[in-house]
N, C-alpha and C positions, 0 to 999 in steps of 0.2 A: 683783119679780124679773125681771131681763132675760130676754127670750125670744130663741130662736135665729132668725136670719134665714135660714130654710131656702131661700127663693126665690133666694138668691144663691149657694147651694152648687152644686157640680157644673158641668156644661156642657150646658144645654138648647139652645144655639145649633146649628143645623144648617147644613151647608155646601151651597152650590148647585152641586153637581157635575153636569156635563153628560154624563158617561160612565156606562156600565153597569158596566164593570169596568176594571181598570188596563191591560188590553191596548190600550185606546183612548187611553191617556195617552202623549203623545209624550216619549220620553227623548232629551234632547240628545246629540249625538255628541261635542261638546266637553266635556272633563273639567271645565273651569272653570265651565261652565253647570250641571254636576251638583252643584256645591257649594251646599249649602242653608243659608240664613240668615246667611251671612258676607259680606254685600254690601261692607262697608268693607274687609275683608281682601282680597276679590277685586279691588277697585280698586287697592289697594296692590301686590298681586302683579302685576297687569297693568303698573303703572308700573315695578316692579322688573324685570320681564322685558324691557320695552322698553329699559331702560337698563343691563341686566345688573348689577343690584345684589344684594347678599346680603340674606337675610331671616331673621329670628328669629321663629318662631311660638310664642307662649306661651298655654297654656290647658289645660283638663282633658282627659283622654283621650277619644277618640271624637267629637271635634267637627269633624273634617275636615282636620286638619293634613297628613296623608299625601297626601290627594287634592289639596290645594292645591299641594303640592310637585310632585306628578306632573303636574298641569295646567300648572305653570309651565314645565316642559320642553317642553310641547306648543306654547306660544305664544312661547317664547324665539326670537329671530331666529336663524336657522340661519347661522352663519358658515362660512367655508371650513374644513371639517374636515380633519384631517391624519392620515396614517399615520406610525407611529414604528417604526424598525428599530434593532436593536442589533447592532453589528459588533464583531468581535474586535479587541483592541489588541495587536499583535504585540510592541510595546515593553514594555507593562505589561499582561499578561493580566487582572489584577484591576481594571483600569479600562476596561471596555468603552466603545466609542464609540457615540454616538447620532446617527442621521440622520433628518431630518424631511422627508417628501415629501407630495404631494397625496393626498387620500383616493382609494384605488383603485390608486395607483401602487405601493404597498408590496407588494401581492400579485404584481404583474407582476415587480418586481425580485426577489422571493423565488423565483418560479418560474424565472426566467432563471438565477439563481445556482445553484439546485438542478439545473437541466439541465446547466450547465457542470460542476458537481461530478460529476454522474452520468457524463457523457462521460469525464471525466478518470479516474474510478474504473474505468470499464469498460476503458479503454486500459491502465491499470496492471494490472488483473486479467489481461487477455490476455497482457501482457508477462510477468507473474509466472508464468503457466501455461506459455506456449510456450518460454520461455528454458530452464528445467530439462528440459522434454520434448525440446527440440532437442539439448540437451547430451547426454542419455542416448542419443538416436538416433544422433548422430555417434559417440559412444563405441562403440556396438554395431557400426556400420559399420566403424570402424577396427579393432576387435577381430576382425571377420570377415575383414578383409584381412590379418590377422596382423601388424599394425604393432606390437603390444605384447602381453605375456603376459596370462594370466588374472588374475593378482593385480592388475595395473594396471587391467584392465577392471572388476574388482569395486570398486576404489577410486574409479574414475570414476563408477560407478553410485551409490555411497554419497554422493559429493559432489553429484551431481544431486538425490538425495532430500533432502539437507540444504538445498540451494539452494531447492528447491520449498517446503519447510516455512518456511524463513527469509523468503522473499519474501512468503509468505501472511501470516505474523505481522507482518512489517514493514509490509505494506499496511494491516492493521488499525490499527496504531499510528499510521501517517501520517494515516489518516482521522480519528483522534481528535485528535491533537496539532495538525495543520495545518488543521483545519476552518475554512474561510473563509466558510461559508454564514451569512448574517445571520439573526437571529431577528425575526420580525414581532411586535413587542410590542403595538401598537395597530392594529387593522384596522377602518377606518370605511367599507369598501367598501359602496356601495348604501344608506347611511343618509341619509334625507331629513329627519328631525327631530333636534333636539338630543338627545344621549344623556342618559339618566336612570339614576342608580345610587343604591341605598339602602345606606348604610354603617352602619345601626343595629346596635350590638352587635359590630361587626367588630373583630378583633384588629389589632395594629399592622401585621402583614404584609399582611393583606388590604386594609387602608385605605391604607397608605403605600407598599406594594410590598415585595418580598422577593427574596432570592437563595437558591435551594434548596440544601440540603446535598448534598455529593457524597461518598459513602462510599469511592469508589475514586479516591484522589488520587495514586497512584503507578503506575509501570509503563506509563504512556501509556494506561491504561484509563479514566481519568476523563472526565467531560463538561466541555467548555470553559466557563469562567465566563459568557461572554455568552449561552450557550444555557440557563443556569440562572436568568436574570433573569426575575422575574414582576412585572407591573404591579400597582399598587394602584388602588383605586377613584378616588383623586384624579387619576390619569393617565387612566383609562378615561372619566371624566366630563369631560375637557377639552373645552371648547366647549359644555358642557351643564350639567346640574344634579346636584349631589351632595347627597342628603338624608340627614340624620342625626337620627333621632328619639331622644328622651331623651338629649340632648347631654351632660347632667351625668354620665352613666354612662361617658363616654369618659375614659380615664386622663389625668392632667394632662400627662404626657410627650407623649402622642399629640395633646392639644390644642395644646401648644406647637409641635409639628412641623406640625400642620395650619395653624396661624397663619403659620409660615414659608412654607409652600406657597402660602397665599393672598397673602402679601406679594410673593414673588418670581415667582409664577406658573410656577414650575418647581421640581422637587424630585428630587434624586438618589436612586437606589434602592440599598439596601444590605441585607445580611442582618440580620434583626431579632433573631436568637438569638445570644447570645455563644458558645454551644457548637457552633454550626454553622460549617462551612467557608465558608458564604456571607457570614459577617461580615467576611471579608477583602476581599470584592469591593464596589466602589462605582462606579457608573456615572457618566457625565457627567450634567448636569442634564437631566431629562426634563420636557417641557411639561405643565402641569396648570392651565390657565386655565379654572377652573370657577366656577359660581355656587353658593355654599353656602346651602342652606335648612336651618336647624337648628330643632328643635322641643323643647319640654319644658314642665314645669309651673313656675309662678312660684316655688314653694318650692325648686326645684332650681337656680335661677339662681345662688345663692351658690356652687355647686360648679363653675360655669363659669369658666374662666380669665379674669380681668379684661381682659387684653389682647385675647383672642379676642372677647369681647363688645364691647369698644371698637371693634375692627376691623369687626364686623358693623354696629354703630350708626353708625360714621363713614362707611362705604361701603355703606350699605343702610338697611333699615327694621326696626323692631321692631313686631310685630303681636300684639295681645291678642285671642284668639278669643272670640266670643260664646258664652255658655252657654245662652241662650234667645233667642227672638224673639217679637214681638207676635202675639197671637192674632187675626189678621185673615183675611179671605177669601182674599187673595192668598197668605198664608203657609200656609193650610190646603191650597191647591192645590199648594204646594211639598212638603208632606208626602205628598200623593198621588203627586207625581212621584217622591219618594224611595222610596215603596213599589214603584212600577213599576220603578225602577232596581234595587232589591234583587232583585226577581223575575227581571229580565233577567240580573243578575250570577250569581245562584244556579243558574239553568237547571234546577233540579230541583223547583221548587214551582210550583203554579198561580197564576193572577192573582187579585186581590182584587176583590170586588164593592164597590159604593158603601157599603153598611152596614159592611163589614169595614174599609174605609178610615176611616170615621167612628169606629170602635172604636179604631183605631190613633191617630187624632188625639186622642181622649179620653185615651188613655194618655199621649200626649205632653204634654197639658195637666196631667195628674196628676203626671207626673215633673218638670215644671218647678218645682213647689212655690211658684209665685208667681202671683198673680192676673193674668189677661189675658196669660199667656205660654205658649209652646210650647217644650218642651225641644229643645236642639240636641245632646244626647248621642245622636247618631244611630246609633252603633255598637251601643249597648245596645238601642235601639229596633229596629234591624235584626235583632237576635237574636230579638225577639218576632215580627217578620215571618216569619222562617224557621221558628220554632217553630209558628206558626199554619199555615204552608204544610205542615209535616210532619204536623200533625193532619189537615188536609184530605186530604192524600195517603193517609194511613192509612185514612181513611173512604171513600176512593174518590171524593171530590168533584172536579169539574172546575174549580170556582171556590171560593175561600176565602170563608167567610161570617163574620158577626159572632160567631156561636156558636163557630166554630173559634178565633177570636181570644181569646174569654173562656176557653175551655178551655186554650189555650196559656199564658195568664197564670198559671194554676194550676200547670201542669206545668213551666214555665220560671222558677220563682221563683229569686231570687238565693240564694246560699249563706247570707247573713245572714238573709234572710227565713225560710228553712227552719229555721235554728237558733233564731230567735226564736219561731216557731210551736211548736216542741217545748218551749222554755223556758216559754212561757205555759201550755201544757198541763200541764207538770210542776208549776209554781207553783200552778195551780188545783187539781190533785189533792191537793197537800200543804197547801193553804190558806195559802200564803205571802202571798198578797194576798186581801183580802175584797171582795166586790162586793155585799154587803148588810149591813144593821145599822148600828150606831153604835160609835165608839171614840174615846177621848181620845188625842190626840197621834199619831194614825196617819192617813196620807193616801196615796192612790194617785197617784203621779207618772207621767208619760209621757216616754219617751225614744226616740231613734232610734239605729240601729247602722249601721256601714259608711258608705255614701254617702247615707244618709237614706232609703233605699227600704224599710227594715224598722223598724217601730215596736215598742216593748216597754213593759211595765208595770214601774215601779220603786216598790215599797212603801217609804215613808219613815216612820220612827218618831222621836218626840222625847220627852224626859223631862227634868225638872228635879230637881236634887239639892242638898244643902247644899254650900257651896263647899269645895274642897280646900285653898284658901288663904284665910286670914281676910280678910274685907271685899274680896275680889277675885272678880269674876265671870268665868267662862271659857266659851267656846263650843267644844265638842269634837265634831268631825264624823268619822265613820268610814265606810268603804266604798270604799277605794281611789280617792279623789277626785283628779282632775287639778288643775292650777294654776287654771284658770278656774273650776272648780267650787268650789274652796276660797275664791277671791275672792268668789264669789257668796254663800257662806255668811257671810262677813264683812260684806258689804253688807247682807244681810237682817237681820243681828243689830242693826243700827242701828235698824230699824223696831220690832222687838218690845221693845227697851230703852226706846224713847220711849213705847210704849203703856202700859207698867207704871207705875201711879201712884206707887208707892213705889220707892225705889232698889232695883233688882234685884241682890241679892247672892246669886246662886245659879249653880251650874254648869248649863249647858244641853248636853245630849247629843243629837246628831243621828246617826241610823244609817240608811244605805242598805242595805236587806236584800238579801243574796245577790247583790251586784254584783261577782262575781269578775272579770269582764272590765274593771272600772273604770268610772268616771263622769267625763265631761268636758263642759264647757259650763255655761251659766247658765239653761237652760230649766226647771230644777227649783226656781228661786227662789221662785215662788208656792207650790209644794208645801211647801217648807221653812218658809216664813213661816207658812203655815196650820197645819202640825203643831206648831210651837213655840208659837204663840199659843194653840192649843188646850191644850197641856200646861201653860202658865203660868196660864191662866185657868180650867182644868179644865172646858172646854166640849167635848162630844163632836162628832166630825166624821162626816158621812154617808159611808158606805163604798160606796154605789152610784154615787159620783161619782169620775171621774178628772180630772186637771187638768194643764195645762202653761202655761208663760209665764215670761218673765223679769221681774224686779222692780227698779225703781229705788229709791234710798234715800228717795225721796219717796212711795213707795207706788204708783207708776204701773206698770201691767202693759204690758210691752213685747213686740213681736213676736219669734217664734222660728222656726226652720226645721223642715221635715219634718212640718208639721201634719197633712197628709192621712194619712201613715203612722201618726202617733200616734193619730189618731181611729180609723183602721182597727184598730189594736191594741186600743183600748178596746172597740170593737164585738165583736171576737173574744173578749175577756175577759169579756164579759157585763155591762158597765156600762150603766146607764140614761141617765146624763147625762155630758157632758164639758165642762169649762171651758177656753176658749181665748182668747187675746188678741183684742180687737175688731178690731185692724188685720190679723189673720190670717184673718178669717172668709171672705174671698173666695178665699183660697189653698186652701181645702179643696175637693178634686175627688174625689168618690166616686160610685159608681153609686147610682141612686135607691133601689134595694132596700136598700142599706146605710144610707143616710141615714134611712130609716124606722125603723131599729132603735135609734136613739139620739137624744137631745135635745142639740143643740149650743148652748152658752150663751156668747156673746161678752161679755167684760168689759174695762174700761179701767182699773180701780183695785182695790187690795187690799180696799177696803171692800165692793165688789160680790162679790168672791170669798168673803169671810167671811160675807156675808149669805146666800149660796147654800149654802155648804158646812157651816156650823156649825148645830147643832141649836137650834131655837127655845127661848127662855127669857129670863129677866130678865138673866142674865149676858151674853147675846149682845147685848141692847138697849143695855146699859150700855157694853159694849165698842165697839159700832159708833158710838155717840154720841161717845165719847172719840176714836175714830180719825178721825171727820169733823172734829173740832176741830183735830187735829194737822195734817191735810192742808190745812185752810183757812188756818191760821197760816203754814204753809210757803209757800203760794202767793203770799201778799200781798207780801212783800219782793221777790220775783222780778218781779212785775208792775210794782211801783213803779220798780225798777231799769231795766226795759226802757223805761218811759215817759220816765225821766230821760235815757237815752241817745238816744231818738228826738228829744226836744226839743233836746238839745245839737247 
């Protein structure tokens, strides 16, 4: 029986850190130097920034796409920024004029215009006040001199009052209708670095610009159209970077208009709502010479407008973000730098000592789910850093210790991990799965949920019955299986049909017990094959064993994902042994105290799985001998074929 190679599990390698705690770690001031593990992406971003190219960042969330975009604006060559003013168009008020001036001049022009208007308004107010007052004073003087009777004097006073009111109202109307003061649309006064704006999730008005609705459109009480114009982020980001995360969530119409803005480098502002009075207003073209940095996942690229993606690819770069990096001494120091960065950004948690950083590195290794790798899903890892800091602060510690990190791992479990823990507890209480004894056609499979951080137990049962259709064998699988899981069942059926000496004319029923959330993937292939072969040959399976692994049609056990989480679930469920693919053995990263609780057995073929899992006896020996012959016969033609190709 194969034995577990426990010496390869986990991470006994210690880092040679020269610091006592992360307060001694230097945090780079440059944002680009704060990007961890994306060396190729950083090189491309530097190149794109130097040449003002567009960039499409593709990768899973939390790998540093937003930080890269922000860093790009920091290193983008600062061109001559401009101020933009909107002036009224007296010939066509709904077509405001655009004026472009040097950065800083816009504020001066606006101040001068406001000063001129203020002087004009003050003169008009004084005239509007003193004219009727003078009228009434003269009328009083002439009446005193007896030049006209009382009735005429009363009429003159009334005329003076009407004149006062009329001039006051007229002054207000003139100030609205004849407003010549421009609006400072874009103000770049004092800016020394390229502007950076994030348009993620923005509506059309915020992204492309808008014209506000004016409820008072008559009687001279409305606001002039040019004063209701609002810039969009494409205009604010002119000369800098516009970052749009989850680009696929942007409506198709907005993507088309964004493409037009990128092509023309200018875009007119109009009202975005059909029901708004602003829809009647359309300005002259406003400059929007920005660099687009778009981000998203690979699966969402099909929702991106083909012309927009072509524009980015033709005038820029597409970058695929790394999910992990090699577990080297240099990269471990980068994780230490990341911890120091998170402490500095948060400003509410204490620094980490050397052992606490080691614990974070161990968690980064576990979450990578690959041998010799460290995860680059740093946003999630940053959550653990902050949780550990909160634990230390609650205890009154001045420095975060490794124990604080371990406690934070328990208190900051993902939602999926919490759900799985409760599900395992419930299944154990109701004996949905067994962790001791023997049973025919029943096996304990392992699975992961969510992003692979939570492992779970999936009991699988198999049974054979007389065929429902004469001389036709069927494989019936239930348990809300996905497409890949269904295909895995079909592939596995090839193996147990070959094992049967006689023609198998029976229906084979496979049930995934209580999988209400569904099953997807092929990692249960080994478990299915073991359960079905046990049912066909009537050989009991040990229930103190859990297993995972994909299976080829030739009986080879192939690697699967999330092995650490699966083994952790097996430990929690109380299993004594767990079978995993041999190629996954170094992917298992668990604390030493957990590894002592279970025996991990690596396997490379179905024969090894059955030898370990099935109960000893004559039937088992006969089955294994037959299976070895099948595997041997299948391998020979393949080897000969390879030799012939090599000679040719």
